[in-house]
C-alpha positions as CSV (number, residue, x, y, z in Angstrom):
1,M,-23.9,-10.0,32.2
2,S,-23.8,-10.1,28.4
3,T,-21.3,-12.2,26.4
4,P,-18.3,-10.1,25.4
5,R,-17.9,-9.3,21.7
6,A,-14.7,-9.2,19.6
7,G,-14.3,-7.8,16.1
8,L,-11.8,-9.8,14.0
9,L,-10.4,-7.5,11.4
10,W,-9.6,-9.5,8.3
11,D,-10.5,-10.0,4.7
12,Q,-12.3,-13.3,5.1
13,P,-13.3,-15.8,7.8
14,Q,-10.5,-17.7,9.4
15,V,-9.9,-20.3,12.2
16,L,-8.9,-17.6,14.7
17,S,-12.6,-16.5,15.0
18,R,-13.5,-20.0,16.1
19,F,-10.8,-20.0,18.6
20,I,-12.0,-16.7,20.0
21,E,-15.6,-18.0,20.2
22,D,-14.3,-21.2,22.0
23,C,-13.0,-18.7,24.7
24,G,-16.6,-17.6,25.4
25,V,-16.4,-14.4,23.3
26,N,-18.8,-13.7,20.4
27,C,-16.6,-12.9,17.3
28,E,-17.7,-10.9,14.3
29,L,-15.6,-10.6,11.1
30,V,-14.9,-7.0,10.2
31,T,-13.6,-6.8,6.6
32,P,-11.3,-4.0,5.3
33,Q,-14.4,-2.5,3.5
34,L,-16.3,-2.2,6.8
35,V,-13.2,-0.9,8.7
36,A,-12.9,2.0,6.2
37,T,-16.6,2.7,5.9
38,P,-17.6,5.7,8.0
39,F,-21.2,4.5,8.5
40,F,-20.2,1.1,10.0
41,R,-20.9,1.0,13.8
42,G,-19.9,-2.2,15.5
43,S,-20.0,-2.6,19.3
44,F,-17.1,-4.6,20.6
45,S,-15.1,-5.0,23.8
46,T,-12.0,-5.9,21.7
47,L,-10.7,-5.7,18.2
48,V,-8.2,-8.4,17.0
49,V,-5.8,-7.9,14.2
50,P,-4.3,-11.3,13.2
51,T,-0.7,-12.1,12.0
52,G,0.0,-11.1,8.4
53,F,-2.1,-7.9,8.3
54,G,0.9,-6.0,6.7
55,N,1.6,-8.6,4.0
56,R,-0.2,-8.0,0.7
57,E,0.0,-11.7,-0.1
58,Y,-2.2,-12.5,2.9
59,S,-4.4,-9.5,3.4
60,H,-5.5,-6.1,2.2
61,L,-6.2,-4.8,5.7
62,L,-3.3,-2.4,6.2
63,P,-4.7,0.5,3.9
64,A,-8.0,0.2,5.7
65,L,-6.3,0.4,9.1
66,R,-4.4,3.5,8.1
67,A,-7.6,5.1,6.7
68,S,-9.3,4.3,10.0
69,S,-6.6,5.3,12.5
70,G,-8.7,8.1,14.0
71,R,-11.6,5.7,14.5
72,I,-9.3,3.1,16.1
73,R,-7.9,5.8,18.5
74,R,-11.4,6.7,19.5
75,F,-12.3,3.1,20.1
76,V,-9.3,2.6,22.4
77,E,-9.7,5.9,24.2
78,G,-13.4,5.0,24.8
79,G,-12.3,1.9,26.8
80,G,-11.9,-0.7,24.0
81,S,-9.1,-3.2,23.9
82,L,-7.0,-3.9,20.8
83,I,-4.7,-6.9,20.3
84,V,-2.5,-6.8,17.2
85,F,-0.2,-9.6,16.1
86,G,2.8,-9.5,13.7
87,A,2.6,-7.7,10.4
88,A,4.6,-10.5,8.7
89,A,6.1,-8.1,6.1
90,D,9.3,-6.1,5.7
91,R,7.5,-2.8,6.5
92,P,9.0,-0.8,9.4
93,D,5.9,1.5,9.3
94,A,3.3,-1.4,9.3
95,Y,2.0,-0.2,12.7
96,D,1.8,3.5,11.9
97,W,-2.0,3.4,12.3
98,L,-1.8,2.7,16.0
99,P,-2.5,5.5,18.5
100,F,1.2,5.5,19.7
101,Q,4.7,5.2,18.1
102,L,5.9,1.7,17.2
103,T,8.3,0.6,14.5
104,Y,8.7,-3.0,13.3
105,H,11.6,-5.2,12.1
106,H,10.5,-8.3,10.2
107,Q,12.5,-11.5,10.8
108,Y,10.7,-14.7,11.2
109,G,12.2,-17.4,13.4
110,E,12.1,-19.4,16.6
111,Q,13.0,-17.3,19.7
112,S,13.6,-17.7,23.4
113,V,11.1,-15.3,24.8
114,T,11.3,-13.7,28.3
115,F,8.2,-12.2,29.9
116,N,9.2,-9.1,31.8
117,D,5.8,-8.8,33.5
118,A,5.2,-11.2,36.4
119,G,1.5,-10.5,36.3
120,H,-1.3,-11.7,34.1
121,W,0.6,-11.3,30.7
122,S,3.2,-13.9,31.8
123,T,0.5,-16.6,31.1
124,L,-0.6,-15.2,27.8
125,F,1.2,-18.0,25.9
126,E,0.7,-20.6,28.6
127,G,1.3,-24.2,27.4
128,Y,4.0,-23.2,24.9
129,D,7.7,-23.6,25.5
130,H,8.9,-20.0,25.9
131,D,12.4,-21.1,24.8
132,H,11.0,-22.0,21.4
133,L,8.3,-19.5,20.4
134,E,7.8,-18.5,16.7
135,C,8.0,-14.8,16.2
136,D,7.9,-12.8,13.0
137,G,10.1,-9.9,14.2
138,W,10.5,-7.3,16.9
139,F,9.9,-3.6,17.7
140,P,13.1,-1.5,17.6
141,T,11.3,1.6,18.8
142,Y,8.0,1.8,20.8
143,E,6.0,3.8,23.3
144,G,4.5,1.8,26.1
145,M,5.8,-1.0,28.3
146,V,7.7,-4.0,27.1
147,I,5.9,-7.2,28.2
148,A,8.1,-9.7,26.5
149,S,11.5,-9.7,24.8
150,A,13.7,-12.0,22.8
151,H,17.5,-11.5,22.9
152,G,16.9,-8.0,24.2
153,N,14.4,-7.1,21.5
154,A,10.8,-6.2,22.3
155,V,8.4,-8.8,20.9
156,M,5.3,-7.7,23.0
157,V,4.4,-4.2,24.0
158,E,1.4,-2.9,26.0
159,A,0.2,0.7,25.8
160,T,-2.6,2.3,27.8
161,I,-4.4,5.0,25.8
162,S,-6.9,6.9,27.9
163,R,-9.3,4.2,29.1
164,G,-8.2,1.5,26.7
165,T,-5.4,-1.0,26.2
166,V,-3.4,-1.9,23.2
167,L,-1.4,-5.1,23.2
168,V,1.0,-5.7,20.2
169,T,3.0,-8.9,19.7
170,T,5.1,-10.6,17.1
171,I,4.6,-14.0,18.7
172,H,3.0,-16.3,16.2
173,E,1.1,-18.6,18.6
174,Y,-2.5,-18.3,19.7
175,P,-2.8,-16.8,23.2
176,S,-4.1,-18.8,26.1
177,R,-7.9,-19.1,26.3
178,D,-8.2,-17.7,29.8
179,I,-6.1,-14.6,29.1
180,L,-7.8,-14.0,25.8
181,A,-11.3,-14.3,27.4
182,T,-10.2,-11.9,30.2
183,F,-8.7,-9.4,27.7
184,C,-12.0,-9.5,25.7
185,S,-14.3,-9.1,28.8
186,G,-14.5,-5.3,29.0
187,E,-17.5,-3.2,28.3
188,A,-18.6,-2.8,24.7
189,T,-17.3,0.3,22.9
190,I,-18.5,1.6,19.6
191,F,-16.1,1.2,16.7
């Protein structure tokens, strides 16, 4: 079996790519210019959008994500997985490029997080104290299933779109290596 491949959507290399590779997943940087270029064709099992994608001080990715919303939808519908972290900006519409409805409320702080799913997602942040997880906000409105909440507010949502999965979270920590490796282990899909 071939090694799974993840595309890390960001402006420049960052430590998260090394973490993904330490999970046994090949990781390729996909810059905003590549995301928005119609001739770019990457083959990935998973796309990862790190924390801060909606904050212009950290990244210029959001306009490219919006311009590529159709391409992202096709990737997920074709069986790809997408994991998106917090926008880290006061922009309720920061997730309007996703293939489902989701609004965002930005408010950074330590939260007591309850995982509503007793299955595999409950170990996504294994090794962290769930009573003291850093979050950069929550999702006031959403389609999909709430996986985790803090004080009744959704901080992690999963949506199934055709054959693919989208996981969106405002939790600031790196996910567990085992769950990330499992999430990234699907068949490669063209992006």
